[in-house]
N, CA, C and O atoms as a Maestro MAE file, in Angstrom:
{
 s_m_m2io_version
 :::
 2.0.0
}

f_m_ct {
 s_m_title
 :::
 protein
 m_atom[172] {
  # First column is atom index #
  i_m_mmod_type
  r_m_x_coord
  r_m_y_coord
  r_m_z_coord
  i_m_residue_number
  s_m_chain_name
  s_m_pdb_residue_name
  s_m_pdb_atom_name
  i_m_atomic_number
  :::
  1 25 8.830 -8.642 7.046 1 A "MET " " N  " 7
  2 3 8.647 -8.692 5.618 1 A "MET " " CA " 6
  3 2 8.072 -7.351 5.175 1 A "MET " " C  " 6
  4 15 7.188 -6.802 5.833 1 A "MET " " O  " 8
  5 25 8.568 -6.830 4.072 2 A "THR " " N  " 7
  6 3 8.097 -5.572 3.502 2 A "THR " " CA " 6
  7 2 7.556 -5.828 2.103 2 A "THR " " C  " 6
  8 15 8.150 -6.570 1.319 2 A "THR " " O  " 8
  9 25 6.411 -5.199 1.798 3 A "VAL " " N  " 7
  10 3 5.795 -5.326 0.480 3 A "VAL " " CA " 6
  11 2 5.627 -3.930 -0.098 3 A "VAL " " C  " 6
  12 15 5.041 -3.065 0.554 3 A "VAL " " O  " 8
  13 25 6.126 -3.690 -1.306 4 A "GLU " " N  " 7
  14 3 5.935 -2.419 -2.017 4 A "GLU " " CA " 6
  15 2 5.013 -2.658 -3.195 4 A "GLU " " C  " 6
  16 15 5.139 -3.660 -3.899 4 A "GLU " " O  " 8
  17 25 4.069 -1.722 -3.411 5 A "TYR " " N  " 7
  18 3 3.154 -1.872 -4.533 5 A "TYR " " CA " 6
  19 2 2.627 -0.520 -4.959 5 A "TYR " " C  " 6
  20 15 2.719 0.458 -4.218 5 A "TYR " " O  " 8
  21 25 2.073 -0.471 -6.163 6 A "LEU " " N  " 7
  22 3 1.476 0.746 -6.698 6 A "LEU " " CA " 6
  23 2 -0.035 0.630 -6.604 6 A "LEU " " C  " 6
  24 15 -0.610 -0.409 -6.930 6 A "LEU " " O  " 8
  25 25 -0.668 1.695 -6.161 7 A "HIS " " N  " 7
  26 3 -2.119 1.717 -6.017 7 A "HIS " " CA " 6
  27 2 -2.669 2.889 -6.811 7 A "HIS " " C  " 6
  28 15 -2.171 4.006 -6.672 7 A "HIS " " O  " 8
  29 25 -3.683 2.669 -7.638 8 A "PRO " " N  " 7
  30 3 -4.247 3.792 -8.409 8 A "PRO " " CA " 6
  31 2 -4.914 4.804 -7.486 8 A "PRO " " C  " 6
  32 15 -5.650 4.426 -6.575 8 A "PRO " " O  " 8
  33 25 -4.660 6.073 -7.716 9 A "CYS " " N  " 7
  34 3 -5.244 7.152 -6.920 9 A "CYS " " CA " 6
  35 2 -6.548 7.617 -7.556 9 A "CYS " " C  " 6
  36 15 -6.741 7.494 -8.765 9 A "CYS " " O  " 8
  37 25 -7.425 8.143 -6.738 10 A "ILE " " N  " 7
  38 3 -8.699 8.683 -7.210 10 A "ILE " " CA " 6
  39 2 -8.668 10.191 -7.009 10 A "ILE " " C  " 6
  40 15 -8.349 10.665 -5.918 10 A "ILE " " O  " 8
  41 25 -8.998 10.955 -8.058 11 A "ASP " " N  " 7
  42 3 -8.993 12.410 -7.935 11 A "ASP " " CA " 6
  43 2 -10.269 12.895 -7.230 11 A "ASP " " C  " 6
  44 15 -11.135 12.092 -6.884 11 A "ASP " " O  " 8
  45 25 -10.374 14.200 -7.024 12 A "GLN " " N  " 7
  46 3 -11.496 14.766 -6.271 12 A "GLN " " CA " 6
  47 2 -12.838 14.563 -6.965 12 A "GLN " " C  " 6
  48 15 -13.878 14.632 -6.310 12 A "GLN " " O  " 8
  49 25 -12.840 14.317 -8.265 13 A "GLN " " N  " 7
  50 3 -14.077 14.078 -8.996 13 A "GLN " " CA " 6
  51 2 -14.455 12.586 -8.987 13 A "GLN " " C  " 6
  52 15 -15.490 12.206 -9.534 13 A "GLN " " O  " 8
  53 25 -13.625 11.752 -8.372 14 A "GLY " " N  " 7
  54 3 -13.902 10.320 -8.298 14 A "GLY " " CA " 6
  55 2 -13.376 9.534 -9.476 14 A "GLY " " C  " 6
  56 15 -13.715 8.361 -9.634 14 A "GLY " " O  " 8
  57 25 -12.544 10.160 -10.319 15 A "ASN " " N  " 7
  58 3 -11.982 9.490 -11.482 15 A "ASN " " CA " 6
  59 2 -10.609 8.911 -11.150 15 A "ASN " " C  " 6
  60 15 -9.898 9.417 -10.282 15 A "ASN " " O  " 8
  61 25 -10.258 7.857 -11.848 16 A "THR " " N  " 7
  62 3 -8.923 7.283 -11.687 16 A "THR " " CA " 6
  63 2 -8.308 7.036 -13.060 16 A "THR " " C  " 6
  64 15 -8.977 6.564 -13.980 16 A "THR " " O  " 8
  65 25 -7.037 7.359 -13.179 17 A "ASN " " N  " 7
  66 3 -6.294 7.089 -14.403 17 A "ASN " " CA " 6
  67 2 -5.143 6.173 -13.991 17 A "ASN " " C  " 6
  68 15 -4.116 6.636 -13.496 17 A "ASN " " O  " 8
  69 25 -5.325 4.886 -14.198 18 A "GLU " " N  " 7
  70 3 -4.365 3.899 -13.692 18 A "GLU " " CA " 6
  71 2 -2.982 4.018 -14.303 18 A "GLU " " C  " 6
  72 15 -1.998 3.636 -13.669 18 A "GLU " " O  " 8
  73 25 -2.879 4.543 -15.527 19 A "LYS " " N  " 7
  74 3 -1.565 4.647 -16.171 19 A "LYS " " CA " 6
  75 2 -0.748 5.808 -15.629 19 A "LYS " " C  " 6
  76 15 0.473 5.697 -15.518 19 A "LYS " " O  " 8
  77 25 -1.394 6.924 -15.287 20 A "GLU " " N  " 7
  78 3 -0.664 8.127 -14.887 20 A "GLU " " CA " 6
  79 2 -0.758 8.443 -13.399 20 A "GLU " " C  " 6
  80 15 0.092 9.166 -12.879 20 A "GLU " " O  " 8
  81 25 -1.742 7.934 -12.713 21 A "ASN " " N  " 7
  82 3 -2.047 8.389 -11.362 21 A "ASN " " CA " 6
  83 2 -1.899 7.249 -10.363 21 A "ASN " " C  " 6
  84 15 -2.894 6.724 -9.864 21 A "ASN " " O  " 8
  85 25 -0.662 6.868 -10.070 22 A "LYS " " N  " 7
  86 3 -0.433 5.784 -9.116 22 A "LYS " " CA " 6
  87 2 0.349 6.296 -7.924 22 A "LYS " " C  " 6
  88 15 1.201 7.175 -8.049 22 A "LYS " " O  " 8
  89 25 0.044 5.731 -6.768 23 A "GLN " " N  " 7
  90 3 0.729 6.088 -5.537 23 A "GLN " " CA " 6
  91 2 1.508 4.866 -5.056 23 A "GLN " " C  " 6
  92 15 0.972 3.759 -5.001 23 A "GLN " " O  " 8
  93 25 2.777 5.075 -4.708 24 A "LYS " " N  " 7
  94 3 3.606 3.985 -4.198 24 A "LYS " " CA " 6
  95 2 3.302 3.797 -2.713 24 A "LYS " " C  " 6
  96 15 3.378 4.750 -1.937 24 A "LYS " " O  " 8
  97 25 2.961 2.580 -2.320 25 A "LEU " " N  " 7
  98 3 2.649 2.257 -0.935 25 A "LEU " " CA " 6
  99 2 3.593 1.165 -0.455 25 A "LEU " " C  " 6
  100 15 4.084 0.353 -1.238 25 A "LEU " " O  " 8
  101 25 3.833 1.165 0.847 26 A "VAL " " N  " 7
  102 3 4.670 0.142 1.461 26 A "VAL " " CA " 6
  103 2 3.912 -0.406 2.664 26 A "VAL " " C  " 6
  104 15 3.377 0.357 3.469 26 A "VAL " " O  " 8
  105 25 3.866 -1.728 2.783 27 A "THR " " N  " 7
  106 3 3.259 -2.370 3.943 27 A "THR " " CA " 6
  107 2 4.333 -3.197 4.634 27 A "THR " " C  " 6
  108 15 5.034 -3.983 3.997 27 A "THR " " O  " 8
  109 25 4.453 -3.011 5.936 28 A "LEU " " N  " 7
  110 3 5.447 -3.709 6.747 28 A "LEU " " CA " 6
  111 2 4.725 -4.705 7.652 28 A "LEU " " C  " 6
  112 15 3.819 -4.332 8.397 28 A "LEU " " O  " 8
  113 25 5.130 -5.973 7.581 29 A "PHE " " N  " 7
  114 3 4.572 -7.013 8.432 29 A "PHE " " CA " 6
  115 2 5.616 -7.376 9.478 29 A "PHE " " C  " 6
  116 15 6.759 -7.678 9.136 29 A "PHE " " O  " 8
  117 25 5.228 -7.350 10.760 30 A "GLU " " N  " 7
  118 3 6.110 -7.792 11.840 30 A "GLU " " CA " 6
  119 2 5.561 -9.109 12.372 30 A "GLU " " C  " 6
  120 15 4.357 -9.253 12.583 30 A "GLU " " O  " 8
  121 25 6.460 -10.068 12.587 31 A "PHE " " N  " 7
  122 3 6.052 -11.403 13.011 31 A "PHE " " CA " 6
  123 2 6.544 -11.709 14.417 31 A "PHE " " C  " 6
  124 15 7.587 -11.220 14.854 31 A "PHE " " O  " 8
  125 25 5.772 -12.524 15.108 32 A "SER " " N  " 7
  126 3 6.166 -13.105 16.384 32 A "SER " " CA " 6
  127 2 6.041 -14.610 16.206 32 A "SER " " C  " 6
  128 15 4.940 -15.158 16.245 32 A "SER " " O  " 8
  129 25 7.157 -15.264 16.014 33 A "GLY " " N  " 7
  130 3 7.117 -16.684 15.650 33 A "GLY " " CA " 6
  131 2 6.585 -16.805 14.233 33 A "GLY " " C  " 6
  132 15 7.130 -16.204 13.307 33 A "GLY " " O  " 8
  133 25 5.524 -17.578 14.064 34 A "GLU " " N  " 7
  134 3 4.918 -17.736 12.745 34 A "GLU " " CA " 6
  135 2 3.649 -16.904 12.595 34 A "GLU " " C  " 6
  136 15 2.969 -17.005 11.574 34 A "GLU " " O  " 8
  137 25 3.315 -16.085 13.588 35 A "LYS " " N  " 7
  138 3 2.088 -15.276 13.543 35 A "LYS " " CA " 6
  139 2 2.415 -13.813 13.275 35 A "LYS " " C  " 6
  140 15 3.459 -13.311 13.692 35 A "LYS " " O  " 8
  141 25 1.512 -13.138 12.578 36 A "ILE " " N  " 7
  142 3 1.681 -11.710 12.326 36 A "ILE " " CA " 6
  143 2 1.403 -10.951 13.613 36 A "ILE " " C  " 6
  144 15 0.344 -11.108 14.222 36 A "ILE " " O  " 8
  145 25 2.354 -10.134 14.021 37 A "LYS " " N  " 7
  146 3 2.226 -9.360 15.260 37 A "LYS " " CA " 6
  147 2 1.689 -7.963 14.955 37 A "LYS " " C  " 6
  148 15 0.876 -7.432 15.711 37 A "LYS " " O  " 8
  149 25 2.144 -7.362 13.840 38 A "ARG " " N  " 7
  150 3 1.760 -5.982 13.526 38 A "ARG " " CA " 6
  151 2 1.837 -5.772 12.019 38 A "ARG " " C  " 6
  152 15 2.714 -6.312 11.345 38 A "ARG " " O  " 8
  153 25 0.900 -4.974 11.501 39 A "ILE " " N  " 7
  154 3 0.903 -4.563 10.094 39 A "ILE " " CA " 6
  155 2 0.895 -3.048 10.072 39 A "ILE " " C  " 6
  156 15 0.037 -2.417 10.690 39 A "ILE " " O  " 8
  157 25 1.853 -2.459 9.358 40 A "ARG " " N  " 7
  158 3 1.931 -0.997 9.221 40 A "ARG " " CA " 6
  159 2 1.904 -0.625 7.742 40 A "ARG " " C  " 6
  160 15 2.603 -1.220 6.922 40 A "ARG " " O  " 8
  161 25 1.085 0.368 7.421 41 A "HIS " " N  " 7
  162 3 0.988 0.865 6.050 41 A "HIS " " CA " 6
  163 2 1.647 2.232 5.983 41 A "HIS " " C  " 6
  164 15 1.388 3.093 6.824 41 A "HIS " " O  " 8
  165 25 2.497 2.434 4.989 42 A "TYR " " N  " 7
  166 3 3.169 3.710 4.780 42 A "TYR " " CA " 6
  167 2 2.780 4.247 3.414 42 A "TYR " " C  " 6
  168 15 2.851 3.536 2.411 42 A "TYR " " O  " 8
  169 25 2.364 5.521 3.383 43 A "PHE " " N  " 7
  170 3 1.904 6.167 2.158 43 A "PHE " " CA " 6
  171 2 2.936 7.151 1.659 43 A "PHE " " C  " 6
  172 15 2.728 7.797 0.632 43 A "PHE " " O  " 8
  :::
 }
 m_bond[171] {
  # First column is bond index #
  i_m_from
  i_m_to
  i_m_order
  :::
  1 1 2 1
  2 2 3 1
  3 3 4 2
  4 3 5 1
  5 5 6 1
  6 6 7 1
  7 7 8 2
  8 7 9 1
  9 9 10 1
  10 10 11 1
  11 11 12 2
  12 11 13 1
  13 13 14 1
  14 14 15 1
  15 15 16 2
  16 15 17 1
  17 17 18 1
  18 18 19 1
  19 19 20 2
  20 19 21 1
  21 21 22 1
  22 22 23 1
  23 23 24 2
  24 23 25 1
  25 25 26 1
  26 26 27 1
  27 27 28 2
  28 27 29 1
  29 29 30 1
  30 30 31 1
  31 31 32 2
  32 31 33 1
  33 33 34 1
  34 34 35 1
  35 35 36 2
  36 35 37 1
  37 37 38 1
  38 38 39 1
  39 39 40 2
  40 39 41 1
  41 41 42 1
  42 42 43 1
  43 43 44 2
  44 43 45 1
  45 45 46 1
  46 46 47 1
  47 47 48 2
  48 47 49 1
  49 49 50 1
  50 50 51 1
  51 51 52 2
  52 51 53 1
  53 53 54 1
  54 54 55 1
  55 55 56 2
  56 55 57 1
  57 57 58 1
  58 58 59 1
  59 59 60 2
  60 59 61 1
  61 61 62 1
  62 62 63 1
  63 63 64 2
  64 63 65 1
  65 65 66 1
  66 66 67 1
  67 67 68 2
  68 67 69 1
  69 69 70 1
  70 70 71 1
  71 71 72 2
  72 71 73 1
  73 73 74 1
  74 74 75 1
  75 75 76 2
  76 75 77 1
  77 77 78 1
  78 78 79 1
  79 79 80 2
  80 79 81 1
  81 81 82 1
  82 82 83 1
  83 83 84 2
  84 83 85 1
  85 85 86 1
  86 86 87 1
  87 87 88 2
  88 87 89 1
  89 89 90 1
  90 90 91 1
  91 91 92 2
  92 91 93 1
  93 93 94 1
  94 94 95 1
  95 95 96 2
  96 95 97 1
  97 97 98 1
  98 98 99 1
  99 99 100 2
  100 99 101 1
  101 101 102 1
  102 102 103 1
  103 103 104 2
  104 103 105 1
  105 105 106 1
  106 106 107 1
  107 107 108 2
  108 107 109 1
  109 109 110 1
  110 110 111 1
  111 111 112 2
  112 111 113 1
  113 113 114 1
  114 114 115 1
  115 115 116 2
  116 115 117 1
  117 117 118 1
  118 118 119 1
  119 119 120 2
  120 119 121 1
  121 121 122 1
  122 122 123 1
  123 123 124 2
  124 123 125 1
  125 125 126 1
  126 126 127 1
  127 127 128 2
  128 127 129 1
  129 129 130 1
  130 130 131 1
  131 131 132 2
  132 131 133 1
  133 133 134 1
  134 134 135 1
  135 135 136 2
  136 135 137 1
  137 137 138 1
  138 138 139 1
  139 139 140 2
  140 139 141 1
  141 141 142 1
  142 142 143 1
  143 143 144 2
  144 143 145 1
  145 145 146 1
  146 146 147 1
  147 147 148 2
  148 147 149 1
  149 149 150 1
  150 150 151 1
  151 151 152 2
  152 151 153 1
  153 153 154 1
  154 154 155 1
  155 155 156 2
  156 155 157 1
  157 157 158 1
  158 158 159 1
  159 159 160 2
  160 159 161 1
  161 161 162 1
  162 162 163 1
  163 163 164 2
  164 163 165 1
  165 165 166 1
  166 166 167 1
  167 167 168 2
  168 167 169 1
  169 169 170 1
  170 170 171 1
  171 171 172 2
  :::
 }
}
């Protein structure tokens, strides 16, 4: 199963602008039977 989502980024001053500053992330779940075998995050 693959999940794609947007995550707000934080600049070097610690500020975040959720409307303009988003990073697309992908998380991949690998299963063995009904259990999660591995989770991988891609930036």
